[in-house]
Structure formats: C-alpha cells, structure tokens
Backbone as JSON, one array per atom type, in Angstrom:
{
  "sequence": "MSVRLGQKEDARMAGPALASEIVGGRSARPHAWPFMVSLQRRGGHFCGATLIAPNFVLSAAHCMNGVNFRSVQVVLGAHNLKRRERTRQTFAIQRVFENGFDPIFLLNDIVVLQLNGSATINKNVQVARLPAQGDGVGNGARCLVIGWGRLGTHRRLSRVLQQLNVTVVTSLCRSSNVCTLVRRRQAGICFGDSGGPLICNGLVQGVDSFVRGGCASGVYPDGFAPVAQFSDWVNSIIHARDLMDRPR",
  "N": [[1.07, -0.89, -0.06], [0.81, 1.89, -0.63], [0.75, 6.08, -1.18], [0.29, 9.25, -2.45], [0.62, 12.27, -0.72], [-1.21, 15.87, -1.85], [-0.02, 18.33, -3.25], [-0.04, 20.36, -2.31], [-0.61, 20.34, 0.22], [1.21, 21.45, 3.37], [4.41, 22.93, 2.74], [6.65, 21.39, 4.49], [5.46, 18.6, 4.48], [5.83, 17.66, 1.84], [5.77, 15.33, -0.44], [4.27, 13.01, 0.81], [3.86, 8.81, 0.82], [2.41, 6.31, 2.56], [3.29, 4.41, 4.8], [5.31, 1.31, 5.02], [7.35, -0.38, 5.07], [10.38, -1.71, 6.84], [13.17, -0.26, 7.08], [17.0, -0.9, 7.1], [17.47, -2.12, 9.52], [17.13, -4.85, 12.19], [16.97, -8.0, 13.0], [14.43, -8.22, 14.92], [14.52, -10.14, 18.22], [13.07, -13.64, 18.81], [9.57, -13.04, 19.22], [10.31, -10.93, 20.6], [9.11, -8.88, 20.94], [5.71, -9.17, 21.84], [3.58, -7.82, 21.62], [3.03, -7.25, 19.46], [1.72, -7.45, 15.8], [0.59, -9.03, 12.86], [-1.58, -7.61, 9.8], [-3.37, -9.71, 7.69], [-4.25, -10.85, 4.72], [-5.54, -12.95, 2.19], [-3.78, -14.62, 3.14], [-0.82, -13.45, 3.19], [1.16, -10.4, 4.15], [-0.34, -7.43, 4.73], [-0.17, -5.37, 6.49], [1.07, -3.36, 9.4], [0.15, -3.43, 13.25], [-1.16, -2.95, 16.61], [-1.8, -4.63, 19.73], [-4.07, -4.73, 21.66], [-5.47, -4.36, 24.04], [-6.79, -7.61, 24.94], [-8.94, -7.84, 22.92], [-8.59, -6.74, 21.26], [-7.07, -4.16, 18.05], [-5.03, -2.32, 17.68], [-4.27, -0.51, 14.66], [-3.86, 1.55, 11.55], [-5.39, 4.2, 9.86], [-5.52, 3.74, 7.13], [-4.82, 1.09, 6.67], [-7.39, 0.1, 6.41], [-8.32, 1.44, 4.79], [-10.7, 1.28, 2.33], [-10.78, -1.26, 2.17], [-12.65, -4.44, 2.28], [-13.09, -5.54, 5.7], [-14.13, -7.83, 6.8], [-12.61, -9.33, 5.22], [-10.22, -9.7, 6.01], [-7.13, -11.55, 8.48], [-6.54, -11.07, 11.47], [-3.3, -11.96, 12.87], [-2.29, -12.62, 16.18], [1.4, -13.29, 18.37], [2.88, -14.03, 15.98], [6.63, -14.34, 14.73], [8.02, -15.2, 12.46], [6.97, -14.56, 9.42], [7.0, -16.75, 7.04], [6.71, -19.4, 8.59], [5.33, -22.11, 10.06], [4.24, -21.18, 12.93], [3.24, -22.83, 16.27], [2.6, -20.97, 18.42], [1.41, -18.55, 17.54], [-2.0, -17.02, 17.68], [-4.81, -16.42, 15.68], [-7.85, -13.6, 14.58], [-10.59, -13.25, 13.78], [-11.91, -9.57, 11.85], [-14.63, -8.51, 14.19], [-15.61, -5.59, 13.85], [-15.05, -2.31, 13.12], [-13.42, 0.57, 14.21], [-13.19, 4.29, 13.91], [-12.22, 7.96, 13.53], [-12.48, 10.51, 12.14], [-10.7, 9.87, 10.02], [-8.94, 11.52, 7.21], [-8.23, 10.74, 4.61], [-6.9, 11.72, 2.94], [-5.03, 13.9, 3.23], [-4.04, 12.58, 5.05], [-4.61, 12.06, 7.88], [-5.27, 11.86, 11.35], [-5.39, 9.37, 11.03], [-5.38, 6.54, 13.13], [-7.14, 3.39, 14.1], [-9.05, 0.74, 15.8], [-9.67, -1.79, 15.81], [-12.36, -4.12, 16.78], [-11.61, -7.36, 17.66], [-13.44, -10.58, 16.67], [-13.29, -12.29, 19.04], [-11.66, -13.49, 22.2], [-7.89, -12.76, 22.81], [-5.66, -15.5, 24.34], [-3.97, -14.46, 26.49], [-0.45, -14.94, 26.78], [3.41, -16.1, 27.22], [4.2, -14.95, 24.47], [2.43, -13.53, 23.62], [1.14, -10.38, 24.16], [-0.05, -7.56, 25.5], [0.05, -4.38, 24.58], [1.12, -1.27, 26.44], [-0.8, 1.68, 26.77], [0.28, 5.95, 26.25], [-1.46, 7.98, 28.51], [-3.86, 10.34, 28.02], [-3.0, 13.3, 26.54], [-0.24, 13.25, 27.21], [2.63, 12.83, 25.89], [5.22, 12.7, 24.01], [9.07, 13.85, 23.16], [10.66, 15.84, 22.02], [13.87, 14.56, 20.34], [13.56, 12.6, 21.98], [14.45, 8.6, 22.57], [13.61, 6.13, 20.85], [12.01, 3.33, 19.33], [10.96, 1.18, 16.23], [9.62, -1.37, 14.96], [8.86, -3.93, 12.8], [7.21, -5.71, 9.76], [7.71, -5.36, 6.87], [8.96, -4.13, 3.61], [12.46, -4.49, 3.31], [13.67, -2.56, 1.69], [12.87, -0.17, -0.62], [12.43, -1.59, -3.49], [12.68, -3.97, -2.45], [12.36, -7.55, -1.04], [9.02, -8.0, 1.18], [10.16, -8.31, 4.43], [10.11, -11.28, 6.23], [10.87, -11.96, 8.68], [10.95, -10.29, 11.69], [11.56, -7.09, 12.34], [13.24, -4.47, 13.37], [14.27, -1.2, 14.81], [16.07, 1.92, 15.92], [14.75, 4.82, 16.38], [15.05, 8.39, 16.34], [12.99, 11.02, 18.23], [11.93, 13.8, 15.95], [10.6, 16.39, 16.9], [10.99, 19.07, 15.75], [10.39, 18.89, 13.05], [8.0, 18.06, 12.2], [5.07, 18.68, 11.71], [2.48, 19.29, 13.21], [0.33, 17.78, 14.28], [1.11, 15.49, 14.1], [3.66, 12.51, 14.77], [6.92, 12.56, 14.44], [9.89, 11.12, 12.97], [12.86, 10.17, 12.67], [16.69, 8.96, 11.43], [19.57, 9.11, 12.26], [22.43, 10.39, 10.35], [22.41, 8.13, 8.42], [20.53, 6.14, 6.11], [17.37, 4.77, 6.39], [14.83, 4.11, 7.99], [11.29, 3.74, 8.05], [9.26, 2.03, 5.71], [7.33, 0.95, 2.98], [5.09, -1.74, 4.2], [4.72, -1.44, 6.9], [2.84, 0.28, 7.77], [0.5, 1.17, 10.46], [2.1, -0.21, 12.46], [3.86, -0.22, 15.81], [4.99, 2.51, 16.95], [7.37, 2.9, 19.91], [8.21, 4.08, 22.92], [9.77, 4.26, 25.35], [8.79, 2.24, 26.6], [6.1, 2.3, 25.51], [3.23, 2.71, 23.92], [3.05, 5.01, 21.2], [2.58, 6.08, 18.62], [1.44, 5.39, 15.64], [2.18, 3.67, 12.72], [2.35, 5.55, 10.43], [3.6, 7.45, 7.28], [5.72, 7.81, 5.3], [8.38, 10.23, 3.67], [9.75, 11.65, 0.58], [10.2, 9.8, -0.67], [11.58, 5.99, 0.7], [13.28, 5.65, 3.87], [15.06, 7.88, 2.99], [16.92, 9.8, 4.55], [16.58, 12.02, 5.09], [14.75, 13.29, 5.36], [11.81, 13.01, 7.7], [10.35, 10.04, 9.08], [6.35, 9.72, 9.9], [4.33, 9.48, 12.34], [1.38, 8.53, 13.64], [-0.26, 10.5, 16.02], [-0.53, 8.63, 19.02], [-1.01, 10.04, 22.15], [-2.7, 11.67, 21.24], [-5.21, 10.46, 21.08], [-5.68, 8.46, 23.62], [-7.61, 8.43, 24.83], [-10.06, 8.62, 23.39], [-9.57, 6.38, 22.03], [-9.49, 4.25, 25.15], [-11.36, 4.89, 25.79], [-13.52, 2.71, 23.97], [-12.57, 1.36, 24.15], [-13.67, -0.38, 26.95], [-16.08, 0.72, 26.75], [-16.84, -1.12, 25.23], [-16.13, -3.69, 27.46], [-18.13, -3.52, 29.74], [-20.71, -3.61, 28.13], [-20.38, -7.19, 27.23], [-20.22, -8.2, 29.5], [-21.21, -10.32, 31.82], [-24.85, -9.61, 32.86]],
  "CA": [[-0.26, -0.4, 0.16], [1.58, 3.71, -0.7], [-0.1, 7.03, -0.99], [1.22, 10.44, -1.28], [-0.1, 13.69, -0.29], [-1.05, 16.48, -2.75], [1.49, 19.37, -3.74], [-0.8, 22.14, -1.62], [-0.49, 19.76, 1.52], [2.07, 21.41, 4.15], [6.03, 22.7, 2.93], [7.38, 19.71, 5.4], [4.97, 17.1, 4.21], [5.95, 17.48, 0.17], [5.9, 13.66, -1.1], [4.18, 11.18, 1.5], [3.46, 8.2, 1.05], [2.13, 5.3, 3.48], [4.39, 3.94, 5.74], [4.63, 0.03, 5.21], [8.39, -1.49, 6.1], [11.56, -1.18, 7.61], [14.78, 0.04, 5.88], [18.43, -0.74, 8.01], [16.48, -2.58, 11.07], [17.73, -5.69, 12.22], [16.18, -9.24, 13.07], [14.1, -8.37, 16.22], [14.31, -11.42, 19.29], [12.05, -14.02, 18.94], [8.75, -12.46, 20.75], [10.26, -9.92, 21.62], [7.71, -7.94, 21.34], [4.27, -9.75, 22.05], [1.46, -7.22, 21.0], [3.13, -6.81, 17.33], [0.61, -7.86, 15.13], [1.01, -9.32, 11.82], [-2.74, -7.84, 9.56], [-3.1, -9.72, 6.51], [-5.64, -11.18, 3.83], [-5.4, -13.97, 1.43], [-2.18, -15.12, 3.89], [0.19, -12.61, 2.8], [0.81, -9.86, 5.18], [0.05, -6.31, 3.83], [-0.24, -4.51, 8.09], [1.02, -4.79, 11.19], [-1.23, -3.17, 14.24], [-0.75, -3.67, 17.85], [-2.61, -5.51, 20.85], [-3.99, -2.92, 23.07], [-6.31, -5.44, 24.8], [-6.92, -8.6, 25.01], [-10.04, -8.16, 21.67], [-9.21, -5.39, 20.21], [-5.98, -4.07, 18.34], [-4.82, -0.33, 17.28], [-3.47, -0.02, 13.71], [-2.9, 2.72, 10.48], [-6.48, 4.22, 9.31], [-5.12, 4.02, 5.59], [-4.4, 0.08, 6.07], [-8.43, -0.54, 6.12], [-9.49, 2.45, 4.04], [-11.4, 0.66, 0.63], [-10.41, -2.69, 2.49], [-13.64, -4.95, 3.46], [-12.84, -6.14, 6.88], [-14.64, -9.29, 6.52], [-11.32, -10.29, 4.57], [-8.39, -9.26, 7.11], [-7.07, -11.72, 9.19], [-5.74, -10.71, 11.95], [-2.18, -13.08, 13.55], [-1.19, -12.58, 17.21], [2.09, -13.94, 18.2], [4.18, -14.66, 15.41], [7.67, -13.62, 14.15], [8.31, -15.7, 10.6], [5.54, -15.37, 8.11], [7.46, -17.72, 6.82], [6.75, -20.62, 9.01], [3.83, -22.18, 10.52], [3.97, -20.89, 14.29], [2.67, -22.68, 16.69], [2.66, -19.34, 18.47], [0.16, -18.33, 16.71], [-3.59, -16.76, 17.64], [-5.12, -16.0, 14.04], [-8.51, -13.92, 14.34], [-11.2, -11.82, 12.49], [-12.05, -8.4, 12.87], [-15.61, -8.54, 14.34], [-15.84, -4.46, 14.18], [-13.88, -1.23, 13.28], [-13.82, 2.6, 14.93], [-12.46, 5.2, 13.05], [-11.77, 8.87, 14.11], [-12.49, 11.19, 11.47], [-9.72, 9.6, 9.12], [-8.25, 12.35, 6.87], [-7.58, 9.82, 3.58], [-6.24, 13.02, 1.21], [-3.41, 14.24, 4.13], [-3.39, 11.53, 6.52], [-4.61, 13.18, 9.53], [-6.07, 10.93, 12.46], [-4.59, 7.6, 10.76], [-5.52, 5.43, 13.57], [-8.41, 2.89, 13.96], [-9.5, 0.57, 16.6], [-9.67, -3.65, 15.31], [-12.61, -5.46, 17.74], [-11.64, -9.18, 17.04], [-13.94, -11.47, 16.83], [-12.51, -13.43, 19.91], [-10.47, -13.29, 22.89], [-6.73, -12.98, 22.79], [-5.59, -15.63, 25.41], [-1.66, -13.68, 26.73], [0.8, -15.71, 27.61], [4.69, -15.21, 27.14], [3.83, -14.65, 23.27], [0.66, -12.55, 23.22], [1.23, -9.87, 25.32], [-0.82, -6.21, 25.54], [0.66, -3.13, 25.14], [0.55, -0.16, 27.41], [-0.86, 3.6, 26.0], [0.13, 6.65, 27.23], [-2.01, 9.09, 28.71], [-3.95, 11.79, 27.07], [-1.67, 14.5, 26.46], [1.22, 12.52, 27.36], [2.69, 12.79, 24.28], [6.66, 12.22, 23.44], [9.29, 14.88, 23.3], [11.93, 15.44, 20.49], [14.94, 14.21, 20.95], [13.6, 10.57, 22.61], [15.18, 7.99, 21.57], [12.4, 5.28, 20.11], [11.59, 1.91, 18.68], [9.88, 0.48, 15.66], [8.86, -2.56, 14.39], [7.3, -4.25, 11.31], [7.84, -7.2, 8.75], [7.85, -4.88, 6.14], [9.66, -4.73, 2.92], [14.03, -4.1, 3.68], [13.73, -1.67, 0.88], [11.71, 0.08, -1.31], [12.29, -2.02, -4.11], [12.95, -5.36, -1.42], [10.79, -8.72, -0.46], [8.38, -7.8, 2.17], [10.46, -9.06, 5.02], [10.47, -12.9, 6.23], [10.97, -12.47, 10.48], [9.98, -9.33, 12.18], [12.75, -6.06, 12.5], [13.54, -3.93, 13.86], [14.98, -0.21, 14.08], [16.25, 2.33, 16.61], [14.93, 6.43, 15.86], [15.03, 9.59, 17.92], [12.14, 12.11, 17.51], [12.23, 15.53, 15.45], [8.96, 16.65, 16.48], [10.78, 20.24, 15.0], [10.05, 18.78, 11.67], [6.63, 17.66, 12.06], [3.73, 19.09, 12.05], [1.65, 19.14, 15.51], [-0.45, 16.53, 13.92], [1.69, 14.06, 13.7], [5.05, 12.12, 15.31], [8.38, 12.04, 13.28], [10.76, 10.58, 13.97], [14.86, 9.98, 12.04], [17.99, 8.39, 11.93], [20.33, 10.34, 12.24], [23.33, 10.09, 9.79], [22.69, 7.09, 7.77], [19.34, 5.73, 5.79], [17.31, 3.75, 7.93], [13.16, 4.42, 8.79], [10.29, 2.46, 8.59], [8.64, 2.19, 4.76], [6.41, 0.48, 2.47], [4.46, -2.39, 4.52], [4.89, -1.9, 8.57], [2.15, 0.93, 8.33], [-0.22, 0.58, 11.27], [2.89, -1.08, 13.54], [3.72, 0.94, 16.94], [6.12, 3.27, 17.22], [7.37, 2.08, 21.11], [9.3, 4.44, 23.51], [9.6, 4.23, 26.79], [7.8, 0.97, 26.93], [4.61, 2.76, 26.11], [2.9, 3.15, 22.2], [3.59, 6.85, 21.09], [2.68, 6.46, 17.46], [1.14, 4.69, 14.71], [3.06, 4.13, 11.67], [1.9, 6.27, 9.36], [3.69, 7.51, 5.89], [7.45, 8.61, 5.11], [7.87, 11.43, 2.8], [10.94, 11.26, -0.27], [11.04, 7.97, -0.55], [11.83, 5.11, 2.02], [15.1, 5.49, 4.43], [15.79, 9.25, 2.34], [17.86, 10.13, 5.14], [17.43, 13.19, 5.15], [12.56, 13.5, 5.95], [11.42, 11.99, 8.5], [8.92, 9.59, 8.9], [5.75, 10.21, 10.33], [3.32, 8.55, 12.6], [-0.5, 9.2, 14.56], [0.27, 10.69, 17.26], [-0.93, 7.53, 20.26], [-1.14, 9.95, 22.94], [-3.65, 12.52, 21.43], [-6.19, 10.03, 20.78], [-5.88, 7.74, 23.75], [-9.44, 8.88, 25.38], [-10.79, 7.74, 22.21], [-9.43, 4.39, 22.67], [-10.41, 3.48, 26.29], [-13.39, 4.79, 25.32], [-13.72, 2.14, 22.96], [-12.25, -0.59, 25.07], [-14.28, 0.17, 28.02], [-17.42, 0.52, 26.87], [-17.64, -3.34, 25.0], [-15.69, -4.33, 28.38], [-18.98, -3.32, 30.16], [-21.7, -4.5, 26.8], [-19.56, -7.74, 27.27], [-20.49, -8.7, 31.15], [-22.66, -11.2, 32.22], [-25.79, -8.93, 34.02]],
  "C": [[0.8, 1.19, -0.11], [0.84, 4.57, -1.36], [0.95, 7.58, -0.88], [0.99, 11.88, -1.68], [-0.33, 15.26, -1.85], [0.2, 17.94, -2.57], [0.87, 20.86, -3.0], [-0.85, 21.81, 0.56], [0.96, 20.44, 2.63], [3.68, 21.32, 3.22], [6.43, 20.72, 2.92], [6.32, 18.39, 5.54], [5.26, 17.16, 2.95], [6.48, 15.22, 0.64], [6.01, 12.5, 0.26], [3.67, 10.31, 1.06], [3.77, 6.88, 2.45], [3.1, 4.2, 4.0], [4.47, 2.05, 5.37], [6.48, -1.38, 5.49], [9.56, -0.64, 6.67], [12.4, -0.86, 7.11], [15.41, 0.16, 7.61], [17.94, -0.95, 8.86], [17.41, -3.65, 11.59], [16.75, -6.83, 12.68], [15.95, -8.87, 14.53], [14.47, -10.33, 17.08], [12.88, -12.56, 18.52], [10.96, -13.53, 19.69], [8.71, -11.84, 21.44], [9.62, -8.84, 21.8], [6.35, -8.63, 21.15], [3.69, -9.61, 22.03], [1.72, -6.56, 19.87], [2.35, -7.86, 16.79], [0.75, -7.38, 13.36], [-1.5, -9.27, 10.66], [-2.95, -8.63, 7.86], [-4.27, -10.42, 6.01], [-4.98, -12.33, 2.78], [-3.86, -15.24, 1.78], [-0.65, -14.49, 3.67], [-0.19, -11.05, 3.73], [0.92, -7.88, 4.47], [-0.2, -5.0, 5.32], [0.36, -4.5, 8.77], [0.07, -2.83, 12.24], [0.09, -3.62, 15.8], [-1.97, -3.52, 19.0], [-2.92, -4.52, 21.81], [-5.13, -3.4, 23.64], [-6.63, -6.85, 23.97], [-7.84, -9.75, 23.39], [-9.91, -7.05, 21.0], [-7.53, -4.83, 20.03], [-5.45, -3.26, 17.83], [-3.95, -0.26, 16.0], [-3.63, 1.8, 12.59], [-4.65, 2.93, 10.21], [-6.38, 3.8, 7.69], [-4.87, 2.38, 5.59], [-6.1, -0.67, 5.83], [-9.6, 0.48, 4.81], [-9.53, 1.43, 2.87], [-11.01, -0.84, 0.73], [-11.7, -3.17, 2.92], [-13.04, -5.61, 4.41], [-13.02, -7.2, 7.15], [-13.24, -9.67, 5.78], [-10.52, -10.19, 5.45], [-8.52, -10.19, 7.75], [-5.97, -11.4, 10.15], [-4.8, -12.19, 12.67], [-1.4, -12.18, 14.88], [0.73, -13.42, 17.37], [3.16, -14.72, 17.15], [5.38, -13.91, 14.87], [8.01, -14.2, 12.97], [7.77, -15.82, 10.42], [5.62, -15.62, 8.16], [7.29, -18.94, 7.24], [5.41, -21.15, 9.16], [4.44, -22.47, 12.19], [2.89, -21.51, 14.66], [2.14, -21.71, 17.88], [1.5, -18.07, 18.62], [-1.33, -19.0, 17.15], [-3.58, -16.21, 15.76], [-7.24, -15.08, 15.18], [-9.08, -13.14, 13.67], [-11.24, -11.12, 12.63], [-13.99, -8.33, 12.87], [-16.62, -6.19, 14.14], [-14.93, -3.56, 13.71], [-14.39, -0.3, 13.17], [-12.61, 3.0, 14.39], [-12.6, 6.78, 14.16], [-11.73, 9.88, 13.54], [-11.06, 11.07, 10.18], [-9.53, 11.27, 8.11], [-7.64, 11.24, 5.36], [-6.27, 10.82, 2.54], [-4.56, 13.89, 1.98], [-3.48, 13.96, 5.48], [-3.45, 11.61, 7.89], [-5.65, 12.22, 10.62], [-6.26, 9.99, 11.74], [-4.23, 6.72, 11.56], [-6.65, 4.57, 12.79], [-8.25, 1.79, 14.97], [-9.98, -0.75, 16.12], [-10.56, -4.03, 16.64], [-12.07, -5.9, 16.66], [-12.5, -9.54, 17.56], [-13.78, -12.67, 18.03], [-11.9, -12.42, 20.45], [-9.32, -13.6, 23.03], [-6.03, -14.7, 24.3], [-3.43, -15.16, 25.16], [-1.55, -14.53, 27.64], [2.63, -15.22, 26.82], [4.95, -14.49, 25.29], [3.11, -13.45, 22.81], [0.46, -11.45, 24.42], [0.36, -8.54, 25.17], [0.15, -5.34, 25.74], [0.19, -1.59, 26.1], [1.03, 1.02, 26.23], [-0.18, 3.74, 27.11], [-1.16, 6.74, 27.35], [-2.35, 10.19, 27.86], [-3.64, 12.5, 27.06], [-0.15, 13.81, 26.84], [2.02, 12.68, 26.49], [4.98, 12.81, 24.71], [7.48, 13.59, 23.27], [10.12, 14.83, 22.0], [12.96, 15.28, 21.4], [14.93, 12.11, 21.88], [14.23, 9.26, 21.73], [13.65, 6.73, 21.48], [12.58, 4.21, 19.51], [10.92, 1.61, 17.41], [9.64, -0.19, 14.55], [8.0, -3.38, 13.64], [8.05, -5.19, 10.82], [7.57, -6.49, 7.09], [8.63, -5.05, 5.26], [10.96, -3.57, 3.03], [14.08, -2.71, 2.9], [12.59, -1.33, -0.04], [11.2, -0.62, -2.89], [12.64, -4.26, -4.26], [11.51, -6.37, -1.82], [10.25, -7.42, 0.95], [9.72, -9.15, 3.71], [10.31, -10.27, 5.69], [10.56, -12.55, 7.81], [11.1, -10.91, 10.33], [11.39, -8.13, 11.95], [12.45, -5.05, 12.86], [14.66, -2.24, 14.32], [14.49, 1.04, 15.65], [15.96, 3.84, 16.17], [14.79, 7.37, 16.81], [14.21, 10.24, 17.03], [12.52, 13.33, 16.79], [11.1, 16.03, 15.49], [9.51, 18.7, 16.04], [10.82, 19.87, 13.26], [9.3, 17.88, 11.39], [5.82, 18.74, 12.19], [2.38, 18.38, 13.39], [0.54, 18.01, 14.95], [-0.46, 14.9, 13.67], [3.11, 14.31, 14.83], [5.77, 11.92, 14.78], [9.64, 12.14, 14.17], [11.89, 10.18, 12.56], [15.86, 9.95, 12.6], [18.85, 9.43, 11.33], [21.68, 9.54, 10.98], [23.65, 8.03, 9.42], [20.27, 6.9, 7.09], [18.63, 4.56, 6.15], [15.66, 4.39, 8.07], [12.58, 3.32, 8.15], [9.92, 2.96, 6.34], [7.58, 1.25, 4.27], [5.6, -1.32, 3.26], [4.21, -3.2, 6.01], [3.99, -1.12, 8.45], [0.94, 0.57, 8.79], [0.34, 0.09, 12.63], [3.0, 0.42, 14.34], [5.19, 1.49, 16.72], [6.6, 3.33, 18.74], [9.09, 3.73, 21.88], [8.38, 4.81, 25.25], [8.82, 3.72, 27.6], [6.4, 1.14, 26.96], [4.86, 3.06, 24.05], [2.26, 4.2, 22.49], [3.01, 7.17, 20.23], [2.56, 5.68, 17.15], [1.75, 4.97, 13.25], [2.06, 4.56, 10.54], [2.29, 5.98, 7.37], [5.48, 7.93, 6.18], [6.92, 8.96, 4.01], [9.67, 10.89, 1.61], [11.48, 9.81, -0.33], [11.38, 7.19, 0.57], [13.31, 5.84, 2.51], [15.19, 7.13, 3.66], [16.87, 9.4, 3.43], [17.63, 11.73, 5.71], [15.29, 13.86, 5.52], [12.47, 12.28, 6.61], [9.77, 11.18, 8.84], [7.94, 9.77, 9.61], [4.4, 9.16, 10.72], [1.68, 8.96, 13.34], [0.4, 9.29, 15.09], [-0.64, 9.52, 18.69], [-1.77, 8.42, 21.06], [-2.71, 11.41, 22.35], [-5.5, 11.87, 20.96], [-6.63, 8.69, 22.23], [-7.23, 7.71, 24.63], [-10.45, 8.3, 24.73], [-11.03, 6.46, 22.2], [-9.13, 3.42, 23.72], [-11.61, 3.44, 26.36], [-13.38, 4.03, 25.3], [-13.57, 0.61, 24.44], [-13.0, -0.94, 26.41], [-15.18, -0.35, 27.91], [-18.09, -0.87, 26.81], [-16.83, -3.89, 26.11], [-17.23, -5.07, 28.95], [-19.83, -3.99, 29.54], [-21.36, -6.27, 27.1], [-20.03, -8.58, 28.75], [-21.1, -8.93, 31.02], [-23.6, -9.9, 33.29], [-26.44, -9.93, 34.66]]
}
C-alpha cells in the first residue's frame, strides 16, 4: 500500500507515502515484542498493528481504507511469517472504529479493530501499554519501530520481524503527527510497516503512517499518528465494549 499527499500540503509534508516497511533495521529476537500484530489478506501480510486489549488491536486507518474488513485476518504471536508457528493466534475483525480519518492529508490515521474473540495472553501474546491522554513524547526521545515491511523500496517483505532505533524530531513535523529520523544514515519505515507501533519508554506513542521523499531517505522524517492525542478515545472504546460484554 502506498500513496502520496497533494502538493498543496504543508511544505514540510511534501511527498509523503504510506509507510509499510523497515529499512536498515535488524531482526528482532523471536517474540521480544509480543504485542506486535500482522494484518493479512489471503495469507499475505499487508499492515502491522498492536494488541491493546485481549480483543482489540490498534492500527493505521489507511490500512483499512477501501478494504473489506471481513477479508482481513489478525495474526498474533508471529515472528517468521513464512513458517507455521504454534505460537500464533488468528482472529477475524468484528468491528472497525475510526476517528475522522482524512485519507488526503493522512490526518487522524488511527483505527481500533475489535476482534471476534479474545486472545489468550501468554509469553508470546501480550497487551501493549498506551500513554495517558496528552502525555506525548518530546523532541530527542529515543524510540523503536518494528515491523515486517519491505527491506527497501524495491525489495521483498521481511520474513522475520525487524526493529530499528529512531529519534523523535518534533521540529521537523506538523503538530498533528509524531515524526522520527535516523541520524547520519538511510534507515526508517517504508512500504508494509503501516499500522505498526512507535515504542518510546515502553509505551506505544505512535502508529506508523507515512514516509517522505522515498523510504529511508535520510533527509525527511517518518510520520506517525500520535497515540497520546487519541488515548481517551481508544480507552472509551475498549471500556465500553468490556461493559457490554459482561454478564448481567
């Protein structure tokens, strides 16, 4: 999946394309990030996501834009997507929750997906922690991105989960996003990592959204939906569904 914003967008946002892969990273230790999720269609990975409750995952809204959610499988507990792994748990999507997504300018690029069942929490499948509303991440913070996206613009998707250290650069970003950059080398997210998490101090502070100037340009920062701006909304969905599902 990839798209570019129009030329009328803010100059700092020129040429963004939907983020889908990690370039210049390294293979993660198997199941080191047990909240990482693969969204798949017809058995193939197309976006990442994060388990935020036993029956909810967080992803990018553009991943579901124009997609029949009934055709999507949500795969938990994966590491090597080319192997049959006993650690996996697979679910369908029961309901999709968006919050004013703008597909032209990639604003509010965040979505909550309700699963058709509840995950079994174990060492390979765990729930991620989210920040409190408004408690975002500051300039210069060292964070981590993970995903199964392409290893380069014209290269294949990664078979095993990749991870990459990045730095938050708010001065190069619009206020509606969190942005990151890898200093002094060409590395970053790209096509296939969309929807995956930006992890800062153990919290999911961003959802992979877009890249600019091509993947891992080394010049333009990568963009993420800021989870801290949506935390109350996300928690209201989770808690409302929990109350509805409780026996009376």
